[in-house]
C-alpha positions in Angstrom: 0.0 0.0 0.0 1.5 3.4 -1.0 2.1 6.1 1.6 -0.1 8.7 -0.2 -3.4 7.6 -1.7 -4.5 8.9 -5.0 -8.0 9.8 -3.9 -8.8 11.8 -0.8 -11.4 10.5 1.6 -14.7 12.2 0.7 -16.4 13.9 3.5 -20.2 13.9 3.9 -20.5 17.6 3.1 -18.3 17.5 0.0 -20.0 14.6 -1.7 -23.4 16.4 -1.9 -22.0 19.8 -2.8 -22.8 21.3 -6.2 -19.2 21.9 -7.3 -18.3 18.2 -6.6 -21.2 17.0 -8.7 -20.3 19.4 -11.5 -16.7 18.4 -11.5 -17.6 14.7 -11.7 -20.1 15.4 -14.5 -17.6 17.5 -16.3 -15.2 14.6 -16.5 -17.9 12.5 -18.2 -19.3 15.2 -20.6 -16.7 18.0 -21.1 -18.1 19.6 -24.2 -21.7 19.7 -23.0 -20.8 21.3 -19.6 -17.9 23.5 -20.6 -17.4 23.8 -24.4 -21.0 24.5 -25.4 -21.6 27.2 -22.7 -18.3 28.9 -23.7 -19.1 28.9 -27.4 -22.7 30.1 -26.8 -21.4 33.0 -24.6 -18.9 34.1 -27.3 -21.6 34.0 -30.1 -24.3 35.8 -28.0 -21.7 38.3 -26.9 -21.0 39.1 -30.5 -24.6 39.7 -31.3 -25.1 41.9 -28.2 -21.9 44.0 -28.9 -22.7 44.6 -32.6 -25.2 47.4 -31.9 -22.8 49.1 -29.5 -20.0 49.0 -32.1 -22.4 50.5 -34.7 -23.3 53.3 -32.3 -19.6 54.0 -31.9 -19.0 54.4 -35.6 -22.2 56.4 -36.2 -21.1 58.9 -33.5 -17.6 59.1 -35.1 -19.3 59.7 -38.6 -21.4 62.5 -37.2 -18.4 64.2 -35.7 -16.1 63.8 -38.8 -17.8 64.7 -42.0 -16.7 65.8 -45.4 -16.7 69.5 -46.0 -17.6 71.3 -49.2 -15.0 73.5 -50.9 -16.7 76.7 -49.8 -16.9 75.5 -46.2 -13.2 74.7 -46.3 -12.2 78.1 -47.6 -14.5 79.9 -45.1 -13.4 78.0 -42.0 -11.7 81.1 -40.5 -14.7 83.4 -39.6 -12.5 86.4 -39.2 -10.7 85.8 -42.5 -11.5 87.4 -45.8 -13.5 85.7 -48.5 -11.1 84.0 -51.0 -11.7 84.3 -54.7 -9.5 81.9 -56.8 -9.4 84.2 -59.8 -8.3 87.1 -57.7 -5.5 85.1 -56.1 -4.3 83.8 -59.5 -4.1 87.3 -61.0 -2.4 88.7 -57.9 0.3 86.0 -58.2 0.6 86.5 -62.0 1.1 90.2 -61.5 4.3 89.6 -59.5 7.6 89.3 -61.4 8.5 85.7 -60.8 11.2 85.5 -63.4 13.5 88.0 -61.8 14.7 86.6 -58.5 18.0 85.8 -56.9 18.9 82.9 -54.7 20.5 83.9 -51.4 21.7 81.8 -48.5 20.2 82.5 -45.1 22.6 83.9 -42.5 23.5 81.2 -39.9 23.8 81.8 -36.2 27.4 81.7 -34.8 28.5 78.1 -34.3 25.6 76.6 -36.4 26.7 74.5 -39.3 26.0 76.0 -42.7 25.4 72.8 -44.5 28.3 73.1 -47.0 30.5 70.1 -47.2 
């Protein structure tokens, strides 16, 4: 006879307890008592969380929407009204062909970028 027995001696309170009965039934039918409830919770949870996810994306869509060109140009309420033709002719009036490239003065000790 071995020193330590494999099974412990069952007490009268533990043999009638619900966890003991569940554990013994779980050994006989593992999928029915563990797998099926687990899978059903996952599937039902998916169905219950779908409307919550839809609400989240609908709220985001209400907050972020596509703006028209006029709305984009008039975002600054204090800014002036922009006319594309006026801006074009203002730029065309400048003499863009007569310019000279100059290097920016560097601070003392700052590398000037010349190799």
